[in-house]
C-alpha positions as CSV (number, residue, x, y, z in Angstrom):
1,M,-56.0,-37.4,-22.7
2,M,-53.7,-40.4,-22.1
3,P,-54.1,-42.2,-18.7
4,Q,-51.4,-41.5,-16.2
5,H,-48.8,-44.2,-15.8
6,R,-49.0,-45.7,-12.3
7,R,-45.7,-46.0,-10.5
8,L,-44.4,-48.2,-7.7
9,K,-42.9,-46.2,-4.9
10,Y,-40.8,-47.5,-2.0
11,F,-41.9,-45.2,0.8
12,V,-39.9,-46.3,3.9
13,A,-38.3,-45.2,7.1
14,L,-34.5,-45.8,7.1
15,S,-31.7,-45.4,9.7
16,I,-28.5,-43.5,8.8
17,D,-26.7,-46.9,8.5
18,G,-29.2,-48.2,6.1
19,F,-31.7,-50.4,8.0
20,I,-35.5,-50.4,7.8
21,A,-36.0,-52.6,10.8
22,G,-34.1,-54.1,13.7
23,P,-32.7,-57.7,13.7
24,D,-36.1,-59.1,14.6
25,G,-37.8,-57.4,11.7
26,G,-40.3,-55.6,14.0
27,D,-42.2,-52.5,13.5
28,P,-40.0,-49.4,13.1
29,S,-42.2,-47.6,15.6
30,G,-40.2,-49.3,18.3
31,W,-37.1,-47.2,17.4
32,W,-38.2,-44.5,15.1
33,P,-38.4,-41.0,16.7
34,I,-42.0,-39.9,16.6
35,T,-41.8,-36.1,16.7
36,D,-44.6,-33.6,16.3
37,D,-43.3,-32.4,12.9
38,Y,-43.0,-36.0,11.7
39,I,-46.7,-36.6,12.6
40,D,-47.7,-33.4,10.9
41,F,-45.8,-34.4,7.8
42,I,-47.5,-37.8,7.5
43,R,-50.9,-36.4,8.3
44,T,-50.6,-33.6,5.8
45,D,-48.5,-35.2,3.0
46,Y,-49.1,-38.9,3.2
47,P,-52.2,-39.6,5.3
48,E,-53.0,-42.8,3.4
49,T,-49.8,-44.4,4.8
50,L,-51.2,-44.4,8.3
51,P,-53.0,-47.6,9.5
52,G,-56.7,-47.5,9.8
53,P,-56.9,-47.0,13.6
54,A,-54.5,-44.1,13.5
55,R,-56.5,-42.4,10.7
56,D,-59.6,-42.9,12.8
57,A,-58.0,-41.4,15.9
58,M,-56.8,-38.4,13.9
59,G,-60.1,-37.9,12.1
60,I,-58.6,-38.6,8.7
61,A,-61.0,-39.9,6.0
62,G,-61.2,-39.9,2.2
63,P,-59.0,-41.2,-0.6
64,G,-55.2,-41.0,-0.5
65,L,-53.2,-38.1,-1.9
66,H,-50.6,-40.3,-3.7
67,F,-51.5,-44.0,-3.3
68,D,-54.6,-46.1,-3.7
69,T,-52.8,-49.4,-3.5
70,V,-50.4,-50.9,-1.0
71,I,-48.2,-54.0,-1.3
72,E,-46.2,-55.7,1.4
73,G,-44.5,-58.9,2.3
74,R,-45.6,-61.6,4.7
75,R,-43.6,-60.4,7.6
76,S,-44.8,-56.8,7.4
77,F,-48.4,-58.1,7.1
78,E,-48.0,-60.3,10.2
79,L,-47.0,-57.2,12.2
80,G,-50.6,-56.0,11.6
81,L,-52.0,-59.4,12.4
82,A,-50.2,-59.5,15.7
83,A,-51.8,-56.1,16.5
84,G,-55.3,-57.6,15.7
85,L,-55.5,-55.9,12.3
86,P,-56.2,-58.4,9.4
87,D,-56.2,-55.4,7.1
88,A,-54.1,-52.4,8.5
89,Y,-55.0,-50.3,5.4
90,P,-58.7,-50.8,4.7
91,H,-58.8,-47.5,2.9
92,L,-56.3,-48.8,0.2
93,R,-56.4,-51.8,-2.1
94,H,-54.1,-54.1,-0.1
95,L,-51.9,-56.8,-1.5
96,V,-49.6,-59.2,0.4
97,V,-46.9,-61.2,-1.3
98,S,-46.6,-64.7,0.2
99,S,-46.4,-68.3,-0.9
100,T,-47.5,-69.6,2.4
101,L,-50.5,-67.5,3.5
102,G,-54.0,-68.4,2.7
103,A,-56.9,-66.1,2.0
104,Y,-58.3,-63.9,4.7
105,P,-62.1,-63.9,4.3
106,E,-62.6,-61.2,7.0
107,S,-60.7,-58.7,5.0
108,A,-60.3,-57.6,1.4
109,V,-56.5,-58.3,1.3
110,E,-55.3,-60.0,-1.9
111,I,-52.7,-62.7,-1.4
112,V,-50.2,-62.8,-4.2
113,S,-48.8,-66.3,-4.1
114,D,-46.4,-66.1,-7.0
115,D,-44.9,-63.8,-9.6
116,P,-45.1,-60.4,-7.7
117,V,-43.3,-58.7,-10.6
118,G,-46.0,-59.8,-13.0
119,R,-48.7,-58.6,-10.6
120,I,-47.0,-55.2,-10.2
121,R,-46.8,-54.9,-14.0
122,D,-50.5,-55.7,-14.2
123,L,-51.3,-53.0,-11.6
124,K,-49.2,-50.5,-13.4
125,G,-51.3,-51.0,-16.5
126,E,-54.5,-50.2,-14.7
127,Q,-55.8,-46.7,-14.0
128,G,-55.4,-45.2,-10.6
129,K,-53.0,-43.6,-8.3
130,D,-49.5,-44.8,-7.5
131,I,-48.6,-48.1,-5.6
132,W,-47.0,-48.0,-2.2
133,L,-44.4,-50.6,-1.4
134,V,-44.4,-50.6,2.4
135,G,-41.7,-53.4,2.8
136,G,-40.1,-55.4,3.8
137,G,-36.6,-55.6,2.4
138,T,-36.9,-59.1,0.8
139,L,-40.0,-58.1,-1.2
140,A,-38.3,-54.7,-2.1
141,S,-35.4,-56.7,-3.5
142,S,-37.6,-59.0,-5.6
143,L,-39.4,-55.9,-7.0
144,R,-36.3,-53.8,-7.4
145,S,-36.5,-53.6,-11.2
146,E,-40.1,-52.3,-10.9
147,I,-39.5,-49.6,-8.3
148,D,-39.8,-46.2,-10.0
149,E,-39.2,-44.0,-7.0
150,L,-37.6,-44.2,-3.6
151,I,-39.1,-42.0,-0.9
152,I,-36.9,-42.3,2.1
153,K,-37.6,-41.0,5.6
154,L,-34.1,-40.8,6.9
155,G,-34.0,-40.8,10.7
156,P,-31.3,-39.2,12.8
157,L,-30.2,-42.5,14.3
158,T,-28.1,-45.6,13.7
159,L,-29.1,-49.2,14.5
160,G,-25.8,-51.1,14.0
161,T,-27.6,-54.1,12.5
162,G,-31.0,-55.1,11.3
163,V,-32.9,-55.5,8.0
164,P,-31.3,-53.5,5.1
165,L,-33.2,-51.5,2.6
166,W,-33.0,-54.3,0.1
167,G,-33.1,-57.2,2.5
168,S,-30.2,-59.3,3.6
169,E,-29.9,-61.5,0.5
170,S,-30.1,-58.9,-2.3
171,D,-27.8,-59.3,-5.3
172,F,-25.0,-56.8,-5.9
173,N,-26.5,-54.6,-8.6
174,T,-25.6,-50.9,-9.2
175,E,-28.5,-48.7,-10.3
176,I,-28.5,-45.0,-10.9
177,W,-31.1,-42.8,-9.2
178,T,-31.8,-39.1,-9.6
179,N,-32.2,-37.1,-6.4
180,T,-35.4,-35.0,-6.8
181,E,-35.9,-33.7,-3.2
182,V,-34.1,-33.2,0.1
183,R,-36.1,-31.8,2.9
184,A,-34.9,-31.5,6.5
185,F,-37.3,-31.4,9.4
186,P,-36.7,-29.8,12.8
187,G,-37.1,-33.1,14.6
188,G,-34.2,-34.6,12.7
189,M,-35.8,-36.5,9.9
190,T,-34.6,-35.8,6.3
191,L,-36.9,-36.7,3.4
192,L,-35.0,-38.0,0.4
193,R,-36.7,-38.7,-2.9
194,F,-34.9,-40.5,-5.8
195,E,-36.4,-41.3,-9.2
196,R,-35.0,-44.0,-11.4
197,A,-32.7,-42.4,-13.9
198,G,-34.3,-44.0,-17.0
199,D,-32.3,-46.6,-18.7
200,D,-29.0,-45.0,-17.6
201,R,-28.0,-47.7,-15.1
202,Q,-25.2,-50.1,-14.6
203,T,-25.4,-53.7,-13.6
204,V,-22.3,-55.3,-12.1
205,V,-22.4,-58.9,-11.0
206,D,-19.6,-60.3,-8.9
């Protein structure tokens, strides 16, 4: 039996007007509507995306259902550091892309100081579950060619301004995605899933 190909999935909360964070780049929990059905969805379908303390509070243990690895940028990682968490996801293999951060001996976090695309390709070649790209937008933009699936938690709200899905400095690049799921929740969230449509994509550079 051939080993399953690991995929990179951008699983992220998004406002109707396309932002993953406010202008300060802070944690979406400051504006995201936390409803009972949303909590049930995360706990049931994606429990590995909860930080360690939240998993402990909910009595969640064991391996992830979809992901065994998480990758994030420096700013996202520093949100955890500010909360006293040198490793917010101790239950996952945790990578942080940064050219300025040093090693964190008190945690198992791996610092990727250069070539994140190459590191992702290496990870995809290993056996295991899929890889969760948690953010932020700048890292997502740099890994855009390697993202196999978008899993968007679309919230019933607008922000007006903030950090876009692909960051504020992304190149104009049209890519074709196939919608594979639309699921509406009573609390207002809509789950949208898009898979990359093979090689059928267009690239337009201004």
